[in-house]
N, C-alpha and C positions, 0 to 999 in steps of 0.2 A: 414388494415396492419396499427398500430400506427407508423408513424413516430417517428424517436430521435427527441426531441425540440434541435431546434437553437437557435441562439442569436437573439434579437431583440434591434431596437434602438440603435445599437452599445455599449450594455452592454458586460459584462463577456462573453468569448467565451466559448461554448460546446462543448461536445466532436462530434457532429455532424459537427461544424466550423472544428475541424480537421479531420474528415472523408475527408470531403469535398475537402480540403486543400491536402491530400494525394493520394486522387483517391483510396479510400478502402471505406469498409462498418465501421461502428460506433461500430459493432460487435470484429471487428480486432482492432480497438483503444482501445477499452478496454480489448482486449484479451494481447497485447503489453502493456497495461502499468499494467496490474493485474500481470501478467504470461507471462514475458519477453522469456521465452524459450520453449514455445513453437509456440514462430513469427521466422521468419526468419531473418537472422543480415538486410539483405539489407531490409527487409519491416520495421525493427524497427528504423533504420535510416533514412527511409522515414517520417515514424508517427514523430521521433524525431522531424526532422526539422520543421515540420507542427508545432509540439509544442511549441517550440520556437519561430517559426515565429508570431504563435497566442497570446503568450502569456498564454496559456490554464494553470490551474490551478485545479487538481480537486477536486470538493467539498467535502470534508470530512463526510458530513451528509447525501450525497447521497451515498456515499460510504457505510457507514454503514449501512443504510437502505437494500441496496441492497443486503450485504453478511449477514442479517438477517436470521439466519434458525431458526424453530419451536424445541421445545425440543421433537421431536418424533424421534421413531425408525419404518419405516414402514418395514412392515412383510407381503409378499406374500409366500400361501402355497394352494398346491390344495386340502385341504380338512383339516376341522376342527376336523371331528368325528373319521377320521383315526389316532388309538393310535399310529402310527407311527410317524405322525406328532402332534400331541397333545404332544407328550414329547419334541421334539424339540423347540414347542412354551414353554414348562414349562423350558425349560432349559433359553432360552431367558428373559421370565419374572423374574426370579428369579432372573438373572444377574443385573437387570437393578432396583432391586426391591427396593433398597438401595439411588437412585441417583435421578437426576432430569429429567430422561428423561421416556415421556411415550411410549405405544406399541400401534400402528394403523395397525390392522388386515386386510389381505385381502384373500378370499377365492376363488382362481380361477376356481376350479370344473374341475382341469388337461385340460382347454381350455386355449389357445393361446393368441387367440381373446379377453376373457375374462379379460388375465392377461395382455393385451394391455390397456385395458379400464382402470383397474386399475391405472396401469403407469401414466396413461393420467390424473387421478385424483390425485394420490400419487406425485407426481413430483411437479408441480406448486405450493405444500404446501411448498416446501422447508425444506424436513425433514431432522434431523440431519444425519441418514442415513438411508439405505434401507436393508435387509435383502430378498433374493427372492430363490425360492426353486427351484434347478434344473438349468442347462445348456442349454437346448436346447428352449431359446427365440425366437420370430419371428423376423424380422429384424427390425421392428419396435420398438418394444420392445427391443432389444440391444440397439439401438440406444437412446431412453429415457435412458436407465440406463446410458448412456456411456454420456451423456450430463445432467446429474441431479446434478450434484457439489458437491456431496457428499459423503461419501467412502459406499462403495455397496460390499457386499460378496453375495456370492452365496453358497446355501446350499446343503448337502446328494449327491454331488458327489465331483470325482475331473476329469481333467480336462488339457490339454496344454493353452487354451486361455480363462481365466476368463475377465468379463470385468473388473473387480477392484483386489477382492482378492475371495477366495474360501478356503471353508473346509468340508471335507466329505472323502467319501472312495468311492473305485472302484465295482460298482454291477459288473462288467465284472469278474473281480477276484471273488467276492462273489461268483456268477453262477459258477464259473469254478473250485473253490473249495469245493462247496457243491456236485458236479456229481463226482469230483477225488475221492472224499469220498464215496460215493456209490460201484464204481467201486473197490477202493482198501477192501471195504469191502464182495465183491466177486459177487455183484450184476452185470447183463450184459445186460439186455434188460431194459433199464433204459428210463423212458419218463421223461418228459416235462410238467407239467399243469399249467398252467397260467389264468389268468381273469386279466382285465384292462389293457393291454395290454400299459401302458406310455411308453418313453422312458428308465426311469432306467429298468422297467421289460423286454422291448427289450436287453438291457445288459445284464442283468441275463441270456438270453434265448443264446445272444453268447455267454457267456462264458459256459456253457450247451456245447451246439453243440462242441465249441471248444475240450475241455475236450473229448467229444465224440467221434470226428474224430478221435482226438490224438490216443486212442484208440481201434479204427477199429471199435465202436459198433455203428457207426449214421445210424440211418433207419427216413427218414422224418414221417414215418407213428407214431412214437413212442413221435410225437409233437402234447399238444391240448392245444386250447387257444380258448378265447372268447374277444370280448371287453365289456363283460359284467362287472358288479360293482362285486369285488370282496365279496363273502361271504361263511360261511361255508355249506350250505345249495348247493351252486355252487361247490362245490367242488367236493359233492358229487356225483352231476350228471357229473362231468366234469369226473370223475374216469369211470364213467360207460362209456362214452364215450371214452374213453382211451380204454378201457379191449375190449370194441368191437371193436375194430379196430387193438389191437396188444394183444390175449387172455393170451399170455404167459409172459406179464409184470410182472417184477420180481423188479422194485423199481421205484421211484418216486421222483423227485426234485422238488418242487411247489413252485411258485413266490411270495408266502407269506404262514405266518401263517394261517391265515382264512382258504385258501383254501388245506392246510395241516391237518390242522383238520378236515374237511370236508370229505377228502382222508380216513383219520384214521377212522373214524365215519362209511365211506361206507365198510371198509373193514370187521369192525365188522358185520355189517349187511350181506355181503355177505362170510364170514366165512371164510374169508382169513386170516391169520394168520400173523401177525407183532412182530417180521420184518423176521420170514423164510421163509413167503411166497412172501413178498412182503415188500421192506426197504423204509420209508418215510424220505424226508428231506424238510424242509419248510426254510424261510429267514425273520428275522429281530430279531427271538428271544421273543416274548413277551411272559408273565407272563405265559398263559395259554398252553404251549409248557412244560413246565417241569409240569405241574399240571395234563397233560394227562395221560391214560392207553392206553398202556405204553409211558412213555414218550416221547416226539418226539426232533431226534435232529433237531438244526436251525444253522443257520449263526444271531450270534447275532451282532448289529448294534450300534454304541456309541450315538445314538439319542438326548439324553439329554446332551450329551458332545458335540456334533456339535453344539447345540444352545449358548451354554456357550461361548462355542471357537468363536462364529461367532460376540456376543459382544463384546468379548473383543477386536477381531482385529478392529474391529467397532468405540471401545472408543479409542484405541493406535492411530488409524488414526484421529481423531478428534483431538487428542492431540498434533499431530504432530509428533507422532512416528507412521509413518504408517509401516508397519514391514516389514523385508527385504523378507520371506519367503511368497511371496503372495498364494500362493497353499498347504493348510496343509491335507496330508492324515492323518487320524486318526485311518484306518483301520477299521478291524471286526475280529471276531474269532467264529471261526466251535466249535456249543457245540455238541459232540456226547453223544448219548443217546441209550435209549432200541431200538429205533425203526429202529437202523442201527445195533443193534448189534447181527449180525445174530450168 
């Protein structure tokens, strides 16, 4: 561990001298001088007395060097190939294209440990801002974000306790809305089919369950999930598994559009009429949902706008105009189509 530089040969006092005189750490002295509101009044008096006694004067050159930040926005997402996060990243790039900032991307691969590793790489580079997908960081990642010293925007979620700022929508409400739509359309034995059950998908499942329990329709046999990576082919396989458990299945809420498209293909293969025999709802509303036959109902999420808004919030904070609204819920939109038009 590198110790704080101290005075030698009776030269000018250093922050380490003040820390020793005040009986506190050098970091505490630095915080009291730079951000006095973060230190108690008694401790400020104690440190100020040491400053006055020693005649300590901060070095403006050192302070300028310490406060220097890279013209980089660090961006961490769980996937660079998933169209959902690609749209968020596109919104970020488009918003920064005409300014001085560059984007440094990190792919966490849906791994909390990989997110920790990337933050340990990004944070020492002193980025201008950090944009991070999700709210389910490990305790280590949370501490790294809290101590980053720059604006932090978590995206794709809402929640009560952001690290700094948060912009997204409620996955729980999205899952509940999708399921309620199927119930209102007359479907009763409605299954949940999901893959890659990351925390966002878990919240969609919780919304599905809440709607089914409220309607008195919940049965655990209706849930079919796997930790495998989502794909259209996997959607076909999961519907076969779901029908094996519940042959009378007449509706399906899928945790994403890839799975929903696979379910549709399997229905065609098994001669199951959509929407008469079975209704299908996806999540995110990618372009293929409208192009499918029949067109598939889905929950449209504001992915591009989330990217743009996250940059706007970070830029405002960098300019000293930190938004009063720390949590921005951009909502979602149910897009009903023929796959649920019974």
